[in-house]
mmCIF file of the N, C-alpha and C atoms, coordinates in Angstrom:
data_MODEL
# 
_entry.id   MODEL 
# 
loop_
_atom_site.group_PDB 
_atom_site.id 
_atom_site.type_symbol 
_atom_site.label_atom_id 
_atom_site.label_alt_id 
_atom_site.label_comp_id 
_atom_site.label_asym_id 
_atom_site.label_entity_id 
_atom_site.label_seq_id 
_atom_site.pdbx_PDB_ins_code 
_atom_site.Cartn_x 
_atom_site.Cartn_y 
_atom_site.Cartn_z 
_atom_site.occupancy 
_atom_site.B_iso_or_equiv 
_atom_site.pdbx_formal_charge 
_atom_site.auth_seq_id 
_atom_site.auth_comp_id 
_atom_site.auth_asym_id 
_atom_site.auth_atom_id 
_atom_site.pdbx_PDB_model_num 
ATOM 1   N N  . MET A 1 1  ? -13.418 -3.243  40.191  1.00 0.00 ? 1  MET A N  1 
ATOM 2   C CA . MET A 1 1  ? -12.879 -2.357  39.189  1.00 0.00 ? 1  MET A CA 1 
ATOM 3   C C  . MET A 1 1  ? -11.490 -1.916  39.645  1.00 0.00 ? 1  MET A C  1 
ATOM 4   N N  . GLY A 1 2  ? -10.501 -2.005  38.727  1.00 0.00 ? 2  GLY A N  1 
ATOM 5   C CA . GLY A 1 2  ? -9.119  -1.648  39.051  1.00 0.00 ? 2  GLY A CA 1 
ATOM 6   C C  . GLY A 1 2  ? -8.886  -0.151  38.953  1.00 0.00 ? 2  GLY A C  1 
ATOM 7   N N  . VAL A 1 3  ? -7.814  0.288   39.553  1.00 0.00 ? 3  VAL A N  1 
ATOM 8   C CA . VAL A 1 3  ? -7.448  1.700   39.513  1.00 0.00 ? 3  VAL A CA 1 
ATOM 9   C C  . VAL A 1 3  ? -6.282  1.864   38.543  1.00 0.00 ? 3  VAL A C  1 
ATOM 10  N N  . LEU A 1 4  ? -6.388  2.820   37.671  1.00 0.00 ? 4  LEU A N  1 
ATOM 11  C CA . LEU A 1 4  ? -5.321  3.097   36.714  1.00 0.00 ? 4  LEU A CA 1 
ATOM 12  C C  . LEU A 1 4  ? -4.264  3.954   37.379  1.00 0.00 ? 4  LEU A C  1 
ATOM 13  N N  . LYS A 1 5  ? -3.034  3.508   37.332  1.00 0.00 ? 5  LYS A N  1 
ATOM 14  C CA . LYS A 1 5  ? -1.938  4.239   37.955  1.00 0.00 ? 5  LYS A CA 1 
ATOM 15  C C  . LYS A 1 5  ? -1.135  4.914   36.848  1.00 0.00 ? 5  LYS A C  1 
ATOM 16  N N  . MET A 1 6  ? -0.972  6.222   36.930  1.00 0.00 ? 6  MET A N  1 
ATOM 17  C CA . MET A 1 6  ? -0.270  6.970   35.900  1.00 0.00 ? 6  MET A CA 1 
ATOM 18  C C  . MET A 1 6  ? 1.062   7.453   36.440  1.00 0.00 ? 6  MET A C  1 
ATOM 19  N N  . GLY A 1 7  ? 2.019   7.649   35.529  1.00 0.00 ? 7  GLY A N  1 
ATOM 20  C CA . GLY A 1 7  ? 3.310   8.217   35.887  1.00 0.00 ? 7  GLY A CA 1 
ATOM 21  C C  . GLY A 1 7  ? 3.221   9.733   35.828  1.00 0.00 ? 7  GLY A C  1 
ATOM 22  N N  . THR A 1 8  ? 4.345   10.372  35.611  1.00 0.00 ? 8  THR A N  1 
ATOM 23  C CA . THR A 1 8  ? 4.404   11.819  35.561  1.00 0.00 ? 8  THR A CA 1 
ATOM 24  C C  . THR A 1 8  ? 3.896   12.337  34.223  1.00 0.00 ? 8  THR A C  1 
ATOM 25  N N  . VAL A 1 9  ? 3.048   13.335  34.263  1.00 0.00 ? 9  VAL A N  1 
ATOM 26  C CA . VAL A 1 9  ? 2.557   13.989  33.059  1.00 0.00 ? 9  VAL A CA 1 
ATOM 27  C C  . VAL A 1 9  ? 2.956   15.449  33.161  1.00 0.00 ? 9  VAL A C  1 
ATOM 28  N N  . ALA A 1 10 ? 3.650   15.961  32.128  1.00 0.00 ? 10 ALA A N  1 
ATOM 29  C CA . ALA A 1 10 ? 4.118   17.347  32.171  1.00 0.00 ? 10 ALA A CA 1 
ATOM 30  C C  . ALA A 1 10 ? 3.706   18.066  30.896  1.00 0.00 ? 10 ALA A C  1 
ATOM 31  N N  . LEU A 1 11 ? 3.280   19.305  31.033  1.00 0.00 ? 11 LEU A N  1 
ATOM 32  C CA . LEU A 1 11 ? 2.935   20.140  29.890  1.00 0.00 ? 11 LEU A CA 1 
ATOM 33  C C  . LEU A 1 11 ? 3.867   21.340  29.904  1.00 0.00 ? 11 LEU A C  1 
ATOM 34  N N  . ASP A 1 12 ? 4.423   21.686  28.744  1.00 0.00 ? 12 ASP A N  1 
ATOM 35  C CA . ASP A 1 12 ? 5.364   22.797  28.721  1.00 0.00 ? 12 ASP A CA 1 
ATOM 36  C C  . ASP A 1 12 ? 4.750   24.084  28.178  1.00 0.00 ? 12 ASP A C  1 
ATOM 37  N N  . GLY A 1 13 ? 3.533   24.059  27.707  1.00 0.00 ? 13 GLY A N  1 
ATOM 38  C CA . GLY A 1 13 ? 2.865   25.274  27.248  1.00 0.00 ? 13 GLY A CA 1 
ATOM 39  C C  . GLY A 1 13 ? 3.279   25.741  25.867  1.00 0.00 ? 13 GLY A C  1 
ATOM 40  N N  . THR A 1 14 ? 3.918   24.874  25.083  1.00 0.00 ? 14 THR A N  1 
ATOM 41  C CA . THR A 1 14 ? 4.341   25.251  23.738  1.00 0.00 ? 14 THR A CA 1 
ATOM 42  C C  . THR A 1 14 ? 3.122   25.494  22.862  1.00 0.00 ? 14 THR A C  1 
ATOM 43  N N  . LYS A 1 15 ? 3.141   26.593  22.139  1.00 0.00 ? 15 LYS A N  1 
ATOM 44  C CA . LYS A 1 15 ? 2.052   26.905  21.208  1.00 0.00 ? 15 LYS A CA 1 
ATOM 45  C C  . LYS A 1 15 ? 2.577   26.735  19.786  1.00 0.00 ? 15 LYS A C  1 
ATOM 46  N N  . ILE A 1 16 ? 1.864   25.958  19.007  1.00 0.00 ? 16 ILE A N  1 
ATOM 47  C CA . ILE A 1 16 ? 2.251   25.699  17.623  1.00 0.00 ? 16 ILE A CA 1 
ATOM 48  C C  . ILE A 1 16 ? 1.156   26.240  16.723  1.00 0.00 ? 16 ILE A C  1 
ATOM 49  N N  . HIS A 1 17 ? 1.542   27.088  15.781  1.00 0.00 ? 17 HIS A N  1 
ATOM 50  C CA . HIS A 1 17 ? 0.581   27.673  14.856  1.00 0.00 ? 17 HIS A CA 1 
ATOM 51  C C  . HIS A 1 17 ? 0.314   26.675  13.727  1.00 0.00 ? 17 HIS A C  1 
ATOM 52  N N  . ALA A 1 18 ? -0.914  26.298  13.540  1.00 0.00 ? 18 ALA A N  1 
ATOM 53  C CA . ALA A 1 18 ? -1.287  25.364  12.481  1.00 0.00 ? 18 ALA A CA 1 
ATOM 54  C C  . ALA A 1 18 ? -1.454  26.119  11.173  1.00 0.00 ? 18 ALA A C  1 
ATOM 55  N N  . ASN A 1 19 ? -1.037  25.481  10.092  1.00 0.00 ? 19 ASN A N  1 
ATOM 56  C CA . ASN A 1 19 ? -1.155  26.091  8.781   1.00 0.00 ? 19 ASN A CA 1 
ATOM 57  C C  . ASN A 1 19 ? -1.871  25.122  7.850   1.00 0.00 ? 19 ASN A C  1 
ATOM 58  N N  . ALA A 1 20 ? -3.107  24.812  8.159   1.00 0.00 ? 20 ALA A N  1 
ATOM 59  C CA . ALA A 1 20 ? -3.887  23.891  7.360   1.00 0.00 ? 20 ALA A CA 1 
ATOM 60  C C  . ALA A 1 20 ? -4.788  24.667  6.411   1.00 0.00 ? 20 ALA A C  1 
ATOM 61  N N  . SER A 1 21 ? -4.966  24.112  5.245   1.00 0.00 ? 21 SER A N  1 
ATOM 62  C CA . SER A 1 21 ? -5.780  24.772  4.237   1.00 0.00 ? 21 SER A CA 1 
ATOM 63  C C  . SER A 1 21 ? -6.698  23.739  3.578   1.00 0.00 ? 21 SER A C  1 
ATOM 64  N N  . ARG A 1 22 ? -7.897  24.147  3.254   1.00 0.00 ? 22 ARG A N  1 
ATOM 65  C CA . ARG A 1 22 ? -8.796  23.244  2.548   1.00 0.00 ? 22 ARG A CA 1 
ATOM 66  C C  . ARG A 1 22 ? -8.248  22.922  1.164   1.00 0.00 ? 22 ARG A C  1 
ATOM 67  N N  . HIS A 1 23 ? -7.486  23.839  0.591   1.00 0.00 ? 23 HIS A N  1 
ATOM 68  C CA . HIS A 1 23 ? -6.982  23.654  -0.763  1.00 0.00 ? 23 HIS A CA 1 
ATOM 69  C C  . HIS A 1 23 ? -5.760  22.737  -0.801  1.00 0.00 ? 23 HIS A C  1 
ATOM 70  N N  . SER A 1 24 ? -4.998  22.697  0.278   1.00 0.00 ? 24 SER A N  1 
ATOM 71  C CA . SER A 1 24 ? -3.804  21.860  0.289   1.00 0.00 ? 24 SER A CA 1 
ATOM 72  C C  . SER A 1 24 ? -4.042  20.510  0.954   1.00 0.00 ? 24 SER A C  1 
ATOM 73  N N  . ALA A 1 25 ? -5.186  20.325  1.567   1.00 0.00 ? 25 ALA A N  1 
ATOM 74  C CA . ALA A 1 25 ? -5.481  19.067  2.242   1.00 0.00 ? 25 ALA A CA 1 
ATOM 75  C C  . ALA A 1 25 ? -5.860  17.995  1.212   1.00 0.00 ? 25 ALA A C  1 
ATOM 76  N N  . LEU A 1 26 ? -5.536  16.734  1.524   1.00 0.00 ? 26 LEU A N  1 
ATOM 77  C CA . LEU A 1 26 ? -5.873  15.610  0.655   1.00 0.00 ? 26 LEU A CA 1 
ATOM 78  C C  . LEU A 1 26 ? -7.140  14.930  1.156   1.00 0.00 ? 26 LEU A C  1 
ATOM 79  N N  . SER A 1 27 ? -7.979  14.568  0.230   1.00 0.00 ? 27 SER A N  1 
ATOM 80  C CA . SER A 1 27 ? -9.126  13.749  0.617   1.00 0.00 ? 27 SER A CA 1 
ATOM 81  C C  . SER A 1 27 ? -8.645  12.303  0.739   1.00 0.00 ? 27 SER A C  1 
ATOM 82  N N  . TYR A 1 28 ? -9.380  11.489  1.443   1.00 0.00 ? 28 TYR A N  1 
ATOM 83  C CA . TYR A 1 28 ? -9.021  10.085  1.619   1.00 0.00 ? 28 TYR A CA 1 
ATOM 84  C C  . TYR A 1 28 ? -8.973  9.392   0.263   1.00 0.00 ? 28 TYR A C  1 
ATOM 85  N N  . GLU A 1 29 ? -9.910  9.709   -0.604  1.00 0.00 ? 29 GLU A N  1 
ATOM 86  C CA . GLU A 1 29 ? -9.981  9.101   -1.938  1.00 0.00 ? 29 GLU A CA 1 
ATOM 87  C C  . GLU A 1 29 ? -8.753  9.479   -2.774  1.00 0.00 ? 29 GLU A C  1 
ATOM 88  N N  . HIS A 1 30 ? -8.393  10.761  -2.752  1.00 0.00 ? 30 HIS A N  1 
ATOM 89  C CA . HIS A 1 30 ? -7.249  11.221  -3.535  1.00 0.00 ? 30 HIS A CA 1 
ATOM 90  C C  . HIS A 1 30 ? -5.940  10.634  -2.988  1.00 0.00 ? 30 HIS A C  1 
ATOM 91  N N  . ALA A 1 31 ? -5.837  10.517  -1.677  1.00 0.00 ? 31 ALA A N  1 
ATOM 92  C CA . ALA A 1 31 ? -4.647  9.913   -1.068  1.00 0.00 ? 31 ALA A CA 1 
ATOM 93  C C  . ALA A 1 31 ? -4.512  8.457   -1.510  1.00 0.00 ? 31 ALA A C  1 
ATOM 94  N N  . GLY A 1 32 ? -5.625  7.746   -1.622  1.00 0.00 ? 32 GLY A N  1 
ATOM 95  C CA . GLY A 1 32 ? -5.600  6.361   -2.091  1.00 0.00 ? 32 GLY A CA 1 
ATOM 96  C C  . GLY A 1 32 ? -5.114  6.260   -3.526  1.00 0.00 ? 32 GLY A C  1 
ATOM 97  N N  . LYS A 1 33 ? -5.540  7.215   -4.371  1.00 0.00 ? 33 LYS A N  1 
ATOM 98  C CA . LYS A 1 33 ? -5.094  7.219   -5.770  1.00 0.00 ? 33 LYS A CA 1 
ATOM 99  C C  . LYS A 1 33 ? -3.595  7.468   -5.858  1.00 0.00 ? 33 LYS A C  1 
ATOM 100 N N  . ILE A 1 34 ? -3.105  8.413   -5.061  1.00 0.00 ? 34 ILE A N  1 
ATOM 101 C CA . ILE A 1 34 ? -1.679  8.716   -5.060  1.00 0.00 ? 34 ILE A CA 1 
ATOM 102 C C  . ILE A 1 34 ? -0.882  7.509   -4.567  1.00 0.00 ? 34 ILE A C  1 
ATOM 103 N N  . GLU A 1 35 ? -1.394  6.831   -3.544  1.00 0.00 ? 35 GLU A N  1 
ATOM 104 C CA . GLU A 1 35 ? -0.715  5.651   -3.012  1.00 0.00 ? 35 GLU A CA 1 
ATOM 105 C C  . GLU A 1 35 ? -0.590  4.570   -4.075  1.00 0.00 ? 35 GLU A C  1 
ATOM 106 N N  . GLU A 1 36 ? -1.658  4.306   -4.818  1.00 0.00 ? 36 GLU A N  1 
ATOM 107 C CA . GLU A 1 36 ? -1.623  3.298   -5.874  1.00 0.00 ? 36 GLU A CA 1 
ATOM 108 C C  . GLU A 1 36 ? -0.635  3.688   -6.970  1.00 0.00 ? 36 GLU A C  1 
ATOM 109 N N  . GLN A 1 37 ? -0.593  4.975   -7.317  1.00 0.00 ? 37 GLN A N  1 
ATOM 110 C CA . GLN A 1 37 ? 0.331   5.450   -8.340  1.00 0.00 ? 37 GLN A CA 1 
ATOM 111 C C  . GLN A 1 37 ? 1.780   5.252   -7.878  1.00 0.00 ? 37 GLN A C  1 
ATOM 112 N N  . LEU A 1 38 ? 2.063   5.576   -6.619  1.00 0.00 ? 38 LEU A N  1 
ATOM 113 C CA . LEU A 1 38 ? 3.412   5.412   -6.097  1.00 0.00 ? 38 LEU A CA 1 
ATOM 114 C C  . LEU A 1 38 ? 3.808   3.943   -6.019  1.00 0.00 ? 38 LEU A C  1 
ATOM 115 N N  . LYS A 1 39 ? 2.884   3.074   -5.649  1.00 0.00 ? 39 LYS A N  1 
ATOM 116 C CA . LYS A 1 39 ? 3.182   1.643   -5.608  1.00 0.00 ? 39 LYS A CA 1 
ATOM 117 C C  . LYS A 1 39 ? 3.531   1.128   -6.994  1.00 0.00 ? 39 LYS A C  1 
ATOM 118 N N  . ALA A 1 40 ? 2.803   1.595   -8.024  1.00 0.00 ? 40 ALA A N  1 
ATOM 119 C CA . ALA A 1 40 ? 3.088   1.184   -9.396  1.00 0.00 ? 40 ALA A CA 1 
ATOM 120 C C  . ALA A 1 40 ? 4.462   1.680   -9.835  1.00 0.00 ? 40 ALA A C  1 
ATOM 121 N N  . GLU A 1 41 ? 4.814   2.916   -9.484  1.00 0.00 ? 41 GLU A N  1 
ATOM 122 C CA . GLU A 1 41 ? 6.121   3.459   -9.846  1.00 0.00 ? 41 GLU A CA 1 
ATOM 123 C C  . GLU A 1 41 ? 7.242   2.678   -9.169  1.00 0.00 ? 41 GLU A C  1 
ATOM 124 N N  . VAL A 1 42 ? 7.073   2.334   -7.891  1.00 0.00 ? 42 VAL A N  1 
ATOM 125 C CA . VAL A 1 42 ? 8.087   1.574   -7.165  1.00 0.00 ? 42 VAL A CA 1 
ATOM 126 C C  . VAL A 1 42 ? 8.234   0.188   -7.784  1.00 0.00 ? 42 VAL A C  1 
ATOM 127 N N  . ALA A 1 43 ? 7.126   -0.438  -8.138  1.00 0.00 ? 43 ALA A N  1 
ATOM 128 C CA . ALA A 1 43 ? 7.182   -1.770  -8.747  1.00 0.00 ? 43 ALA A CA 1 
ATOM 129 C C  . ALA A 1 43 ? 7.937   -1.728  -10.072 1.00 0.00 ? 43 ALA A C  1 
ATOM 130 N N  . ASP A 1 44 ? 7.773   -0.653  -10.836 1.00 0.00 ? 44 ASP A N  1 
ATOM 131 C CA . ASP A 1 44 ? 8.492   -0.525  -12.103 1.00 0.00 ? 44 ASP A CA 1 
ATOM 132 C C  . ASP A 1 44 ? 9.982   -0.292  -11.884 1.00 0.00 ? 44 ASP A C  1 
ATOM 133 N N  . LEU A 1 45 ? 10.347  0.394   -10.815 1.00 0.00 ? 45 LEU A N  1 
ATOM 134 C CA . LEU A 1 45 ? 11.747  0.706   -10.557 1.00 0.00 ? 45 LEU A CA 1 
ATOM 135 C C  . LEU A 1 45 ? 12.519  -0.453  -9.930  1.00 0.00 ? 45 LEU A C  1 
ATOM 136 N N  . MET A 1 46 ? 11.818  -1.331  -9.245  1.00 0.00 ? 46 MET A N  1 
ATOM 137 C CA . MET A 1 46 ? 12.482  -2.458  -8.587  1.00 0.00 ? 46 MET A CA 1 
ATOM 138 C C  . MET A 1 46 ? 12.919  -3.473  -9.643  1.00 0.00 ? 46 MET A C  1 
ATOM 139 N N  . PRO A 1 47 ? 14.151  -3.959  -9.543  1.00 0.00 ? 47 PRO A N  1 
ATOM 140 C CA . PRO A 1 47 ? 14.608  -4.952  -10.523 1.00 0.00 ? 47 PRO A CA 1 
ATOM 141 C C  . PRO A 1 47 ? 13.880  -6.276  -10.317 1.00 0.00 ? 47 PRO A C  1 
ATOM 142 N N  . LYS A 1 48 ? 13.514  -6.882  -11.408 1.00 0.00 ? 48 LYS A N  1 
ATOM 143 C CA . LYS A 1 48 ? 12.837  -8.173  -11.355 1.00 0.00 ? 48 LYS A CA 1 
ATOM 144 C C  . LYS A 1 48 ? 13.909  -9.278  -11.290 1.00 0.00 ? 48 LYS A C  1 
ATOM 145 N N  . PRO A 1 49 ? 13.782  -10.238 -10.380 1.00 0.00 ? 49 PRO A N  1 
ATOM 146 C CA . PRO A 1 49 ? 14.785  -11.304 -10.294 1.00 0.00 ? 49 PRO A CA 1 
ATOM 147 C C  . PRO A 1 49 ? 14.712  -12.211 -11.519 1.00 0.00 ? 49 PRO A C  1 
ATOM 148 N N  . LYS A 1 50 ? 15.873  -12.698 -11.935 1.00 0.00 ? 50 LYS A N  1 
ATOM 149 C CA . LYS A 1 50 ? 15.928  -13.605 -13.068 1.00 0.00 ? 50 LYS A CA 1 
ATOM 150 C C  . LYS A 1 50 ? 15.532  -14.998 -12.611 1.00 0.00 ? 50 LYS A C  1 
ATOM 151 N N  . ARG A 1 51 ? 15.164  -15.831 -13.544 1.00 0.00 ? 51 ARG A N  1 
ATOM 152 C CA . ARG A 1 51 ? 14.780  -17.203 -13.244 1.00 0.00 ? 51 ARG A CA 1 
ATOM 153 C C  . ARG A 1 51 ? 15.973  -17.940 -12.643 1.00 0.00 ? 51 ARG A C  1 
ATOM 154 N N  . GLY A 1 52 ? 15.775  -18.649 -11.559 1.00 0.00 ? 52 GLY A N  1 
ATOM 155 C CA . GLY A 1 52 ? 16.830  -19.405 -10.909 1.00 0.00 ? 52 GLY A CA 1 
ATOM 156 C C  . GLY A 1 52 ? 17.707  -18.566 -9.997  1.00 0.00 ? 52 GLY A C  1 
ATOM 157 N N  . TYR A 1 53 ? 17.371  -17.312 -9.796  1.00 0.00 ? 53 TYR A N  1 
ATOM 158 C CA . TYR A 1 53 ? 18.192  -16.424 -8.972  1.00 0.00 ? 53 TYR A CA 1 
ATOM 159 C C  . TYR A 1 53 ? 18.280  -16.928 -7.533  1.00 0.00 ? 53 TYR A C  1 
ATOM 160 N N  . GLY A 1 54 ? 17.184  -17.447 -6.985  1.00 0.00 ? 54 GLY A N  1 
ATOM 161 C CA . GLY A 1 54 ? 17.164  -17.918 -5.605  1.00 0.00 ? 54 GLY A CA 1 
ATOM 162 C C  . GLY A 1 54 ? 18.127  -19.070 -5.370  1.00 0.00 ? 54 GLY A C  1 
ATOM 163 N N  . LYS A 1 55 ? 18.216  -20.002 -6.321  1.00 0.00 ? 55 LYS A N  1 
ATOM 164 C CA . LYS A 1 55 ? 19.105  -21.148 -6.174  1.00 0.00 ? 55 LYS A CA 1 
ATOM 165 C C  . LYS A 1 55 ? 20.565  -20.704 -6.189  1.00 0.00 ? 55 LYS A C  1 
ATOM 166 N N  . CYS A 1 56 ? 20.908  -19.790 -7.058  1.00 0.00 ? 56 CYS A N  1 
ATOM 167 C CA . CYS A 1 56 ? 22.279  -19.323 -7.188  1.00 0.00 ? 56 CYS A CA 1 
ATOM 168 C C  . CYS A 1 56 ? 22.712  -18.585 -5.925  1.00 0.00 ? 56 CYS A C  1 
ATOM 169 N N  . SER A 1 57 ? 21.861  -17.765 -5.373  1.00 0.00 ? 57 SER A N  1 
ATOM 170 C CA . SER A 1 57 ? 22.248  -16.965 -4.213  1.00 0.00 ? 57 SER A CA 1 
ATOM 171 C C  . SER A 1 57 ? 22.440  -17.822 -2.976  1.00 0.00 ? 57 SER A C  1 
ATOM 172 N N  . ARG A 1 58 ? 21.709  -18.911 -2.846  1.00 0.00 ? 58 ARG A N  1 
ATOM 173 C CA . ARG A 1 58 ? 21.855  -19.796 -1.684  1.00 0.00 ? 58 ARG A CA 1 
ATOM 174 C C  . ARG A 1 58 ? 23.216  -20.493 -1.691  1.00 0.00 ? 58 ARG A C  1 
ATOM 175 N N  . ARG A 1 59 ? 23.752  -20.747 -2.862  1.00 0.00 ? 59 ARG A N  1 
ATOM 176 C CA . ARG A 1 59 ? 25.014  -21.456 -2.982  1.00 0.00 ? 59 ARG A CA 1 
ATOM 177 C C  . ARG A 1 59 ? 26.172  -20.605 -2.437  1.00 0.00 ? 59 ARG A C  1 
ATOM 178 N N  . HIS A 1 60 ? 26.053  -19.275 -2.510  1.00 0.00 ? 60 HIS A N  1 
ATOM 179 C CA . HIS A 1 60 ? 27.137  -18.391 -2.113  1.00 0.00 ? 60 HIS A CA 1 
ATOM 180 C C  . HIS A 1 60 ? 26.952  -17.782 -0.724  1.00 0.00 ? 60 HIS A C  1 
ATOM 181 N N  . VAL A 1 61 ? 26.034  -18.291 0.065   1.00 0.00 ? 61 VAL A N  1 
ATOM 182 C CA . VAL A 1 61 ? 25.794  -17.763 1.407   1.00 0.00 ? 61 VAL A CA 1 
ATOM 183 C C  . VAL A 1 61 ? 26.822  -18.334 2.365   1.00 0.00 ? 61 VAL A C  1 
ATOM 184 N N  . ASP A 1 62 ? 27.389  -17.506 3.209   1.00 0.00 ? 62 ASP A N  1 
ATOM 185 C CA . ASP A 1 62 ? 28.342  -17.936 4.197   1.00 0.00 ? 62 ASP A CA 1 
ATOM 186 C C  . ASP A 1 62 ? 27.609  -18.737 5.282   1.00 0.00 ? 62 ASP A C  1 
ATOM 187 N N  . PRO A 1 63 ? 27.988  -20.006 5.530   1.00 0.00 ? 63 PRO A N  1 
ATOM 188 C CA . PRO A 1 63 ? 27.224  -20.876 6.450   1.00 0.00 ? 63 PRO A CA 1 
ATOM 189 C C  . PRO A 1 63 ? 27.480  -20.622 7.927   1.00 0.00 ? 63 PRO A C  1 
ATOM 190 N N  . ARG A 1 64 ? 28.128  -19.528 8.294   1.00 0.00 ? 64 ARG A N  1 
ATOM 191 C CA . ARG A 1 64 ? 28.420  -19.272 9.713   1.00 0.00 ? 64 ARG A CA 1 
ATOM 192 C C  . ARG A 1 64 ? 27.217  -19.277 10.527  1.00 0.00 ? 64 ARG A C  1 
# 
């Protein structure tokens, strides 16, 4: 069995006050619904390429 070698570990004692609420928390199911809605919105906002766009863009690429 090998020995795990660790580097320096330092704790600074910072205390952070958590502000979590049952009412503001998202359930996994609700987060999934929001994700799907955002993906649909992004897909609608992204411009759709025109037919033959790939061929035209390759012609103007700098061959360096």
